[in-house]
Residue, then its C-alpha position, 0 to 999 in steps of 0.5 A: m826119913e827123906g832118904l826113905r821117901r826117895g827110895i820109896g819113890s824110886g820103888s814105885t817108879m820101878v813098879v810102873v816100869v815092871l807093869l808096863a813091861f808086862v803089858l807090852l809082853m801081852v801085846p801080840e807081836a807082828s813082824a815083817t820078814r826079809w826074804t833073800v830072793g833066790g835063797n842061797k843062790g841070790w839074784t842070778t841067771n839059771v834060777n827059776y824064781t817062780i818055783w822059789a816064790k810059789d810056796i812063800h806068802f809075802y805079806n804087806g810090810d815084808w822086804l825082798f833082799f836082792v843079792y847079785d853081781r852089781n857089775q852085771q845085773n840090776i833090779l827093775e820093777v815093771n808092769k805085767t806086760d813088760y814082765e811077760a815080754c822081758n822089756s826093761d825099757h820103761p821100768l816103774h822103779n829101778w831098785t838098783t843102788g849099785a851095791g849088789r845088796d838091795v832091799v825092796p819094801l813090799n808095802v802095798t798089797r798087790r802083785y809086783y813084777f821084777l826083772s833084770g835088764k841087760g838081757f838077763c831076763y831072757s835067762g830067767m831073771k824075773m820074778a812076780v810076787q803077790v803081796e797080801n795083807l797079814p791074816p788075822p790071828p787065830s781065835a782061841a778054841p772054845v772050851k769043851s768041858k771044865g776038866s780040859v780048860p787050856l791054861t795059856p789063854v785063861f792065864r794070860s787073859q784072866f789072871v796076869l793083868p788083874a794080878i799085875f794091877a793088884i800087886g801095884a795097888v798093894w805096893d802103892a798102899l804099903l808105900r802110903f803107910c810107910 
C-alpha cells in the first residue's frame, strides 16, 4: 500500500507539471531578434546601410550583430552631429571588443547612430536605426455569425484551461479514493 501511495504522489506531481506546461504554452511569446548588420556583407565599406536598414523594424530588446575585419574597422556609437560629420573623436560608446564579432543591445527606445572610425565612415560605414517599442499583439476579430466561429481563439481561451483544471480535479478525486 505504501508503494502505491508513493506512485500516486508522483502521479499527482506529474499532473501539476503537465498543467504548468499547458499554462506556459498559452502565454504569448515575445522574442528579440538578432540582426546581422549588412546581411551577408557584414560591417564593411561600400555597403549602403541606410538602404539595408530602411525596411527593418528594430524593437526594444533586439540586438545588432556586427561582423567586420577587426584589424581595420571598429564600431562607435555617436550622437547625430558626429554621425552627420563622420566625426569619431568623441564616441558615446565604443562597442569594439577586438574579436570582429560584436553585439550591440538595442535596449532603449530611441535613435542610435553608429559609424566606423579610422576614416571608414567616409566610405559609407555608418548607420542610423530607430528603435521602437514592440507593438501590442493584434486583438481577436469579432465573431460575425454563429456559423463561422473561428476555432483557434475559442479553443484556446474557452476550452483548454478549464479542461486542464477539470482533468486535474478528476485526477485528484480519483487519487483520494484509492
